[in-house]
N, C-alpha and C positions, 0 to 999 in steps of 0.2 A: 567690609566696606569697600565700595567700588569708587575710585577716583578717576575722572577723565581729565587729562591735561591737553590743552590745545595750543598749538603754535604752528604757523604755516611753514616754517623753515627748520624742521628737525631732520638732520642728516646723519648718516653714519660717519661722515667726514666732518669734523668740527669746523664750523664757519663762525667764528666769533665765540663768545662765551655761552650763548643761549642753549646750544646743543648740549654742552657739558652740564649746565645747570639742570636741564630737564632730565638728562640721563642719570645724573647723580640723585636727584630728588626721587625719580621713579624707582631706582634701585633700592634706596633706603625705605621707601614705602612698601615695596615688595618684601624686603627683608623683615618688615614688621607685620607681615601677613595681609596687607591690603591687596586688592585687585586693582591693577592700573591699566588704563587704556590711554594710549597716546593718539592724538588726532592731528594729522599734518597733511601736507600736499605730497603728491608724487615727487620722487627725486631719483636721480641716477645712483644715489648712494643711500639706500634704505637703512633706516635705523633697525637694528636687531638687538633687543635687550631681553635677556632671560627673565621670564616671569611676567612680561608685559604683552599686551596685544597692541599692535600698531594699525591704525585705520588710515589709509591713504585716500585723499580726495584728489580730484583732478586739479592739476596746476592751472591757475588762472590769475589774472591781474584784476578781475572784476570782483571787488570786495563784497558787493551785494550778493552775487551768486555764491561766493565762497561762504559767506555767513549763513546763507540758506542751507548749503550742503553741511555745514557744521551742525546746524539745528537738527537736520534729518538724522545725522549719525547719533547725536545725543539723544534724540527721541527714541531711536532704536536701542541704544545701549542702556538707557535708564540708569545712569550712575547716581550714586548717593551725593557726590560733590563734583562740581566742575571748577577747574582752575584754568585761568588764561591770563595773559599779560594785557596791559592797556593798549599796547601797540596794535593797530588795525582793528581793534574792537571786535575780535572774532566771535565772541559769545553774545554780541548785541542782539541778534535775531532771536536766539534762544531765550534771552532775558525778557523778550516781549511776551512770552508765555505767562499766564497767570501763575502765581507762586505755588499753588497746589498741583500744577501740571509740569513742574520742572524741579530740578535739584537746586540747592543753594549754589550760588556762583561766587567764588573767591577770585578777585582780580588782584594780580600782582603788579603794582605800579612801579614803573621805571621813569625815565625822563618823559615829560609830557610831549605830545605831538607839537604843541605850541612852541616849546623850548627847542625842539629838534627841527623847527622850521618846516613843519608839515601841516599847514593850516587846513588842507583838504581832509585830514584825518582828525583834526581837533574836535569838531562838532560831534562826531560819532564817539570819540573817546570820552568826551564830557558826559554823553548819555550813558555810556558803559559804567563810568565811575559813579554816577548818580543812581543807577538802577541795580548795581551789584549788591549782593547781600553783605559782602565784606570787601574792603580794599586794604591791602597791606603794601607798604612801600619797601623797596629793597635797601633804602638808606634814609637817614634823616634829611639829606638833601632832596631826594626824590619825593619824600612826603611833603616837604615845603613847596617844591615845584608843582606838584599836583594840586595842593591846596590853593596856591596862588593862581594857577591856570583855570581851575574848575569850580571855585566856590564864589 
């Protein structure tokens, strides 16, 4: 099974907890025999993780352009499952593909963009949550937050 994990800010130098979460998840999946591809933006501190392939996209603040680049990489990789966080709705463009032309998308929900004071991201995050094949929350609080913000 091939899993593609997407996050814009995966670095070899941990910046917050997300880098640690992704590296640990990827390592455990590889240990269990899965093929793991990480999709992230260019960084001065590239992620190097045994058993994974890292695909670097050009660094940009244009989320529309970034989401299109993510879709192109996923179309090329043809993973069995795609995982992304709710933040910045990176798999939203890919989710626009008909179900038979894409892998199932699992969205890992954290604090909603609404709660984090990012209304410019909230509309896209809402679409991501509603179109994803599965949404899991990192905590009971996050599940309540997402349900309140997007149902």
